[in-house]
C-alpha positions as CSV (number, residue, x, y, z in Angstrom):
1,M,-35.9,-11.6,55.6
2,I,-33.9,-10.4,52.6
3,E,-31.6,-7.5,53.4
4,R,-32.1,-4.5,51.3
5,L,-29.0,-2.5,49.9
6,S,-29.0,1.1,49.0
7,A,-26.3,0.9,46.2
8,I,-23.4,-1.1,44.9
9,T,-20.2,0.8,43.9
10,I,-17.6,-1.3,41.9
11,T,-14.0,-0.3,41.4
12,F,-11.3,-1.5,39.2
13,R,-9.4,-3.1,42.1
14,E,-12.4,-5.0,43.2
15,V,-13.1,-6.4,39.7
16,V,-9.4,-7.6,39.4
17,A,-9.6,-9.2,42.9
18,A,-12.8,-10.9,42.4
19,L,-12.2,-12.6,39.1
20,N,-11.6,-16.3,38.9
21,P,-9.7,-17.0,36.9
22,P,-7.6,-13.7,37.4
23,L,-7.7,-11.1,34.9
24,P,-4.9,-11.7,32.2
25,P,-1.8,-9.6,32.6
26,F,-2.5,-7.5,29.5
27,F,-5.5,-6.1,31.1
28,K,-3.8,-5.1,34.3
29,G,-1.2,-3.3,32.2
30,G,-3.6,-1.7,29.9
31,N,-4.8,1.9,30.7
32,T,-4.3,1.6,34.5
33,A,-1.4,4.1,34.5
34,R,-4.0,6.8,33.6
35,H,-6.7,5.7,36.0
36,S,-6.7,5.2,39.8
37,K,-7.3,1.5,40.8
38,E,-9.9,2.8,43.2
39,K,-11.7,4.6,40.2
40,T,-15.4,4.0,40.4
41,I,-16.4,2.1,37.2
42,C,-20.1,2.0,37.7
43,R,-22.7,2.4,40.7
44,L,-25.7,0.2,40.7
45,L,-28.9,1.7,42.3
46,P,-31.9,-0.2,43.5
47,P,-34.0,-2.2,43.0
48,F,-31.9,-5.4,43.6
49,E,-31.5,-7.8,46.5
50,K,-28.3,-9.1,48.3
51,G,-28.1,-12.7,47.8
52,G,-30.8,-12.9,45.2
53,Q,-30.6,-13.3,41.5
54,G,-32.4,-10.2,40.3
55,G,-29.3,-8.0,40.4
56,F,-27.0,-10.4,38.7
57,P,-27.4,-9.2,35.1
58,A,-26.7,-5.6,36.2
59,V,-23.6,-6.6,38.1
60,A,-22.4,-8.8,35.3
61,L,-22.7,-5.9,32.8
62,C,-20.9,-3.6,35.2
63,V,-18.1,-6.2,35.4
64,A,-17.8,-6.4,31.7
65,L,-17.8,-2.6,31.5
66,A,-14.8,-2.6,33.9
67,I,-12.9,-5.0,31.7
68,F,-13.4,-3.0,28.4
69,T,-12.8,0.2,30.1
70,F,-9.3,-0.6,31.4
71,A,-8.2,-3.0,28.7
72,S,-5.7,-1.7,26.2
73,P,-7.1,-1.2,22.6
74,A,-4.4,-3.6,21.3
75,A,-5.4,-6.3,23.7
76,L,-9.1,-6.2,22.6
77,A,-8.3,-6.0,18.8
78,A,-8.6,-9.3,16.7
79,P,-5.4,-10.4,15.0
80,I,-5.0,-9.1,11.4
81,S,-4.5,-11.9,8.9
82,L,-3.7,-11.3,5.2
83,T,-2.4,-13.4,2.4
84,D,0.3,-11.5,0.4
85,D,1.1,-11.6,-3.4
86,A,3.7,-14.4,-2.9
87,G,1.0,-16.6,-1.4
88,A,2.3,-16.3,2.2
89,R,0.1,-15.8,5.2
90,L,0.9,-12.9,7.4
91,V,-0.7,-12.6,10.9
92,L,-0.2,-9.5,13.1
93,A,-1.4,-9.4,16.7
94,R,-2.0,-5.7,16.4
95,P,-1.7,-2.9,13.7
96,A,1.9,-2.3,12.7
97,G,3.5,0.7,14.3
98,R,7.0,0.4,12.7
99,I,7.1,-0.2,9.0
100,V,9.9,-0.6,6.6
101,A,9.3,-0.3,2.8
102,L,11.8,-1.9,0.4
103,S,11.1,0.3,-2.6
104,P,10.2,4.0,-3.2
105,G,6.8,2.9,-4.6
106,I,5.9,1.0,-1.5
107,A,7.0,3.9,0.7
108,E,4.7,6.1,-1.3
109,L,2.0,3.7,-0.9
110,V,2.5,3.6,2.9
111,F,2.1,7.5,3.0
112,A,-0.9,7.3,0.6
113,A,-2.6,4.9,3.0
114,G,-2.2,7.2,5.9
115,A,0.6,5.4,7.6
116,G,3.6,7.7,6.7
117,D,4.2,8.4,10.4
118,K,4.7,4.7,11.0
119,L,7.4,4.4,8.3
120,V,10.9,3.9,9.9
121,G,12.9,2.7,7.0
122,T,12.8,2.7,3.3
123,S,15.0,2.3,0.2
124,R,17.3,4.6,-1.9
125,F,15.4,7.0,-4.2
126,S,12.4,7.3,-2.0
127,D,11.5,10.9,-2.5
128,Y,7.7,11.2,-2.5
129,P,5.9,12.7,-0.6
130,P,8.8,15.0,0.5
131,A,8.6,13.5,4.1
132,A,9.8,10.3,2.6
133,R,13.2,11.9,2.0
134,R,13.8,12.1,5.8
135,V,13.3,8.3,6.4
136,P,16.4,6.3,7.0
137,R,17.6,4.2,4.1
138,I,18.2,0.4,4.3
139,G,19.4,-0.4,0.9
140,D,18.1,-0.4,-2.8
141,A,16.8,-2.7,-5.4
142,S,20.1,-4.4,-5.9
143,R,20.7,-5.2,-2.2
144,I,18.8,-4.7,1.2
145,D,21.0,-4.3,4.2
146,A,19.3,-6.8,6.5
147,E,21.2,-5.6,9.7
148,R,20.0,-2.1,9.1
149,V,16.4,-3.4,8.8
150,L,16.8,-5.4,12.0
151,A,18.1,-2.4,13.9
152,L,15.0,-0.5,13.2
153,H,12.9,-3.1,15.0
154,P,10.1,-3.2,12.5
155,D,6.9,-4.9,13.1
156,L,6.1,-4.9,9.4
157,V,8.3,-5.1,6.3
158,I,6.7,-4.6,2.9
159,A,8.6,-5.9,-0.2
160,W,8.1,-5.7,-3.9
161,Q,8.1,-9.3,-5.4
162,T,9.7,-8.4,-8.8
163,G,11.6,-5.3,-7.7
164,N,13.5,-6.7,-4.8
165,Q,16.1,-9.4,-4.9
166,A,14.5,-12.9,-4.3
167,G,17.5,-13.5,-1.9
168,D,17.0,-10.4,0.1
169,I,13.2,-11.3,0.6
170,A,14.1,-14.9,1.6
171,R,16.6,-13.8,4.1
172,L,14.2,-11.3,5.7
173,R,11.7,-14.2,6.0
174,R,14.4,-16.4,7.6
175,L,15.2,-13.7,10.1
176,G,11.5,-14.1,11.3
177,L,10.4,-10.6,10.4
178,H,6.8,-10.0,9.5
179,L,7.0,-9.7,5.8
180,F,4.3,-8.7,3.2
181,V,5.2,-9.1,-0.3
182,T,3.4,-7.1,-3.0
183,E,3.1,-7.1,-6.8
184,A,1.0,-4.5,-8.7
185,A,0.5,-5.9,-12.2
186,R,-2.8,-4.3,-12.9
187,L,-4.4,-0.9,-12.1
188,S,-6.8,-2.6,-9.8
189,D,-3.9,-3.7,-7.6
190,I,-3.1,-0.2,-6.5
191,P,-6.4,0.3,-4.5
192,R,-6.2,-3.3,-3.4
193,L,-2.7,-2.7,-1.8
194,L,-3.7,0.5,-0.4
195,R,-6.5,-1.2,1.5
196,A,-4.2,-4.0,2.5
197,I,-1.6,-1.5,4.0
198,G,-4.3,0.4,5.7
199,L,-5.6,-2.8,7.5
200,L,-2.1,-3.8,8.4
201,A,-1.2,-0.4,9.7
202,G,-4.5,0.4,11.4
203,T,-5.3,3.4,9.0
204,A,-8.1,1.6,7.0
205,A,-10.2,4.8,6.8
206,A,-7.5,7.0,5.3
207,A,-6.6,4.1,2.9
208,E,-10.1,3.6,1.7
209,H,-10.4,7.3,1.0
210,T,-7.3,7.4,-1.2
211,A,-8.3,4.1,-2.8
212,H,-11.8,5.3,-3.8
213,K,-10.3,8.5,-5.2
214,F,-7.9,6.5,-7.5
215,E,-10.6,4.0,-8.7
216,A,-12.8,7.0,-9.5
217,A,-10.1,8.7,-11.6
218,I,-9.3,5.5,-13.4
219,D,-13.0,4.8,-14.1
220,A,-13.3,8.4,-15.6
221,L,-10.6,7.7,-18.0
222,R,-11.9,4.3,-18.9
223,R,-15.3,5.8,-19.8
224,R,-13.7,8.7,-21.8
225,Y,-11.3,6.5,-23.8
226,A,-13.5,3.4,-24.3
227,G,-14.2,2.9,-28.0
228,K,-11.4,5.4,-29.2
229,P,-9.5,4.4,-32.4
230,P,-6.5,2.3,-31.5
231,V,-3.0,3.9,-31.5
232,T,0.1,1.6,-31.6
233,V,2.7,2.5,-29.0
234,F,6.2,1.8,-28.2
235,Y,7.1,2.5,-24.6
236,E,10.9,3.0,-23.9
237,I,12.0,2.7,-20.4
238,W,15.8,2.4,-21.1
239,R,18.0,3.4,-24.1
240,H,21.3,1.3,-24.0
241,P,20.2,-1.4,-24.2
242,L,16.7,-0.6,-25.6
243,I,14.1,-1.9,-23.0
244,T,10.4,-1.8,-23.1
245,V,7.6,-3.3,-21.2
246,S,5.1,-6.1,-21.9
247,N,1.4,-6.2,-21.1
248,R,2.4,-8.2,-17.9
249,Q,3.6,-4.8,-16.5
250,I,1.2,-2.3,-15.1
251,I,2.3,0.2,-17.7
252,G,0.6,-2.1,-20.4
253,N,-2.7,-1.7,-18.4
254,V,-2.3,2.1,-18.8
255,I,-1.7,1.9,-22.5
256,K,-4.7,-0.2,-23.0
257,L,-6.9,2.1,-20.8
258,C,-6.0,4.9,-23.1
259,G,-7.0,2.9,-26.3
260,G,-3.4,2.2,-27.0
261,V,-1.9,-1.1,-28.4
262,N,1.5,-1.9,-26.8
263,V,3.5,-3.1,-29.9
264,F,5.6,-5.5,-27.6
265,G,2.7,-6.3,-25.3
266,A,2.6,-10.1,-26.1
267,L,6.2,-10.7,-25.0
268,P,6.5,-13.1,-22.0
269,V,8.8,-11.0,-19.7
270,L,7.9,-7.9,-17.8
271,A,10.8,-5.7,-19.2
272,P,12.1,-7.3,-22.5
273,S,15.2,-6.0,-24.3
274,V,14.5,-5.2,-28.0
275,S,16.5,-4.2,-31.0
276,I,15.9,-0.9,-33.0
277,E,15.3,-3.1,-35.9
278,S,12.3,-4.7,-34.2
279,V,10.9,-1.1,-33.3
280,L,11.3,-0.2,-37.0
281,A,9.5,-3.3,-38.0
282,K,6.6,-2.6,-35.6
283,A,6.2,0.9,-37.0
284,P,4.4,2.4,-33.9
285,D,2.1,5.4,-34.1
286,A,3.5,6.8,-30.9
287,I,6.7,6.6,-28.8
288,I,6.6,7.3,-25.1
289,D,10.0,7.7,-23.9
290,V,10.7,7.8,-20.2
291,S,14.4,7.0,-20.4
292,S,15.6,10.5,-20.1
293,P,14.4,13.5,-18.0
294,D,15.3,15.7,-20.9
295,A,12.5,15.8,-23.4
296,G,14.6,17.5,-26.1
297,E,17.2,14.9,-25.7
298,A,14.7,12.0,-26.2
299,V,13.2,13.5,-29.2
300,A,16.6,14.1,-30.8
301,E,17.6,10.6,-30.2
302,W,14.6,9.2,-32.2
303,R,15.0,11.7,-35.1
304,R,17.7,9.4,-36.3
305,Y,14.9,7.1,-37.4
306,P,12.6,9.1,-39.5
307,D,11.1,5.9,-41.1
308,I,9.2,5.2,-37.8
309,P,5.7,6.8,-38.3
310,A,5.8,8.2,-34.7
311,V,9.1,10.0,-35.5
312,R,7.9,11.1,-38.8
313,A,4.7,12.7,-37.4
314,G,6.4,14.2,-34.4
315,H,4.5,11.9,-32.1
316,V,7.4,11.2,-29.6
317,F,6.3,12.0,-26.2
318,T,8.0,12.1,-22.6
319,V,6.4,11.5,-19.2
320,N,7.9,11.8,-15.8
321,P,8.8,8.1,-15.1
322,D,7.7,8.5,-11.4
323,L,4.1,9.1,-12.5
324,V,3.9,5.8,-14.6
325,Q,6.6,3.4,-13.3
326,R,5.6,3.6,-9.5
327,A,2.4,1.7,-8.8
328,T,1.0,4.4,-6.6
329,P,-2.0,6.6,-6.7
330,R,0.0,9.1,-8.8
331,L,-0.3,6.7,-11.8
332,A,-3.8,8.1,-12.3
333,E,-2.0,11.4,-13.3
334,G,0.5,9.6,-15.5
335,A,-2.3,7.7,-17.2
336,R,-4.2,11.0,-17.9
337,I,-1.0,12.4,-19.6
338,I,-0.6,9.2,-21.7
339,C,-4.3,9.4,-22.7
340,R,-3.9,13.0,-23.7
341,D,-0.7,12.2,-25.8
342,L,-2.5,9.4,-27.6
343,D,-5.4,11.7,-28.4
344,Q,-2.8,14.1,-30.1
345,V,-2.0,11.2,-32.4
346,R,-5.5,10.5,-33.3
347,A,-6.2,14.2,-33.9
348,G,-3.2,14.1,-36.5
349,H,-4.5,11.2,-38.5
């Protein structure tokens, strides 16, 4: 005769004791601090039979529920695996909780991806959003202090491939830190990197929201300025020596987006040094000068060269460099300003 049972009550302690092989240590150390080990996980009611097979699926389901109830979320999460812009594969066992950013632009991306509260170190000149100013400094573009980085115990370090010294990046790799190297050469790289950081930091939803908003803003500018008459542009990032950008740099993408033609876009390096004579020969329709925070000073400097069409027509413009030279969501605002300026040139023709 089969013995009938009125109910089965399963506790966490019973599940741990009964498992063969035993429950892994990370399950035992999961959320048990917040739950009694005698806590009832589930209670099975008839019909089932002791010693029979009819109740096994329900009991198995109850055991599975026990494991997933008391396991820590990190233990259940799959590893995160991404290839960075240097071609190296990064694998994190769990979302990063302590992040170091090796440039102001990367720090801004971390905040924009919803992970600002995880940022424990950043480089000199990190000033946006305002909360970035309170993050400890670990160096700058010329030198990263590896000892300071190590002292912060980061589980993710995000570097800028062409902005940080190659030796600094190599040293951090040798030290065994989890390093993710970025390079934003195109406008489409900004939402891509936002999503990557969101994945690595466990803030994918916030990162996706910011990425989508940026893409929508850039798409709107692209539709508005598609087919506009071209405007030749000289973009100045430094005065002495005179330095510009090629189309390999993301600013070249912005100029193109607005219907501009970068007069030095074909040069093979990101930020070439050029002579004033070569600028005179290119005869740009517009000059965008970000070398000085003083717009009046920038315009006054160029008045010395009235033979340049842009100078003669009064088409020397200034833009806050942080809006265009940091590959962050604020670049959408910088692009809008440049597009507006180039429309002024068209209106004057």
